[in-house]
C-alpha positions in Angstrom: 0.0 0.0 0.0 2.9 2.4 0.6 3.7 2.5 -3.2 0.2 3.8 -3.8 0.9 6.8 -1.7 3.9 7.8 -3.8 2.2 8.1 -7.1 3.4 11.0 -9.3 1.1 14.1 -9.4 -0.7 15.1 -12.5 1.7 18.0 -13.0 4.6 15.5 -13.1 3.0 13.5 -15.8 1.6 16.2 -18.1 2.3 19.8 -19.0 0.5 22.3 -16.8 -1.8 24.8 -18.5 0.8 27.5 -18.1 3.5 25.3 -19.7 1.2 24.3 -22.6 0.4 28.0 -23.1 4.1 28.8 -23.2 4.8 26.0 -25.8 1.8 26.8 -28.0 2.0 30.6 -27.5 -1.7 31.1 -26.6 -3.9 30.7 -23.6 -6.9 29.7 -25.8 -7.4 25.9 -26.1 -8.5 26.2 -29.7 -5.3 27.9 -30.7 -3.2 25.5 -28.7 -4.9 22.6 -30.5 -4.2 24.3 -33.9 -0.5 24.7 -33.0 -0.2 21.1 -31.7 -1.7 19.8 -34.9 0.4 22.1 -37.2 3.6 21.0 -35.4 2.8 17.3 -35.4 2.4 16.9 -31.6 0.4 14.0 -30.1 -2.1 15.1 -27.5 -5.5 14.1 -26.1 -8.5 16.2 -25.1 -10.2 16.4 -21.8 -14.0 16.4 -21.7 -13.8 20.2 -21.4 -11.8 20.3 -24.7 -8.5 21.2 -23.1 -5.5 19.7 -24.8 -3.3 17.4 -22.7 0.4 16.7 -23.5 2.5 14.2 -21.7 5.6 15.7 -20.0 8.1 13.0 -21.3 6.7 13.4 -24.8 7.0 17.2 -24.6 10.6 17.0 -23.4 11.5 14.7 -26.3 9.8 16.9 -28.8 11.4 20.0 -27.5 14.8 18.3 -27.6 14.1 17.5 -31.3 14.2 13.7 -30.7 12.1 11.8 -33.2 9.6 9.8 -31.0 8.5 7.7 -34.0 12.0 6.4 -34.5 12.0 5.1 -30.9 9.2 2.7 -31.5 10.1 -0.8 -32.6 9.8 -1.2 -36.4 8.7 -4.9 -36.2 6.8 -7.0 -33.8 9.1 -8.9 -31.5 8.5 -12.6 -30.6 10.9 -15.0 -28.9 12.7 -17.7 -30.8 11.5 -20.9 -29.3 13.0 -23.2 -31.9 15.8 -24.4 -29.5 13.3 -25.7 -26.9 12.4 -28.8 -28.8 
């Protein structure tokens, strides 16, 4: 149960509204969404229509690291042929 008490806060996992405003250059959600789409950023929307961007993803994008290149290009499966 102790591990449940040490969960990261929402601000540790996603950009705060102020941080997203700084990145996108606007306090308006509609303009933030337009900027995120125009610049190829992945995001999700809250029920209220606020864009949400993960902090790790944002750090990688701001460092100009291609997140798509980090994904495995083929599905991995173990080689079990030696078990017979």
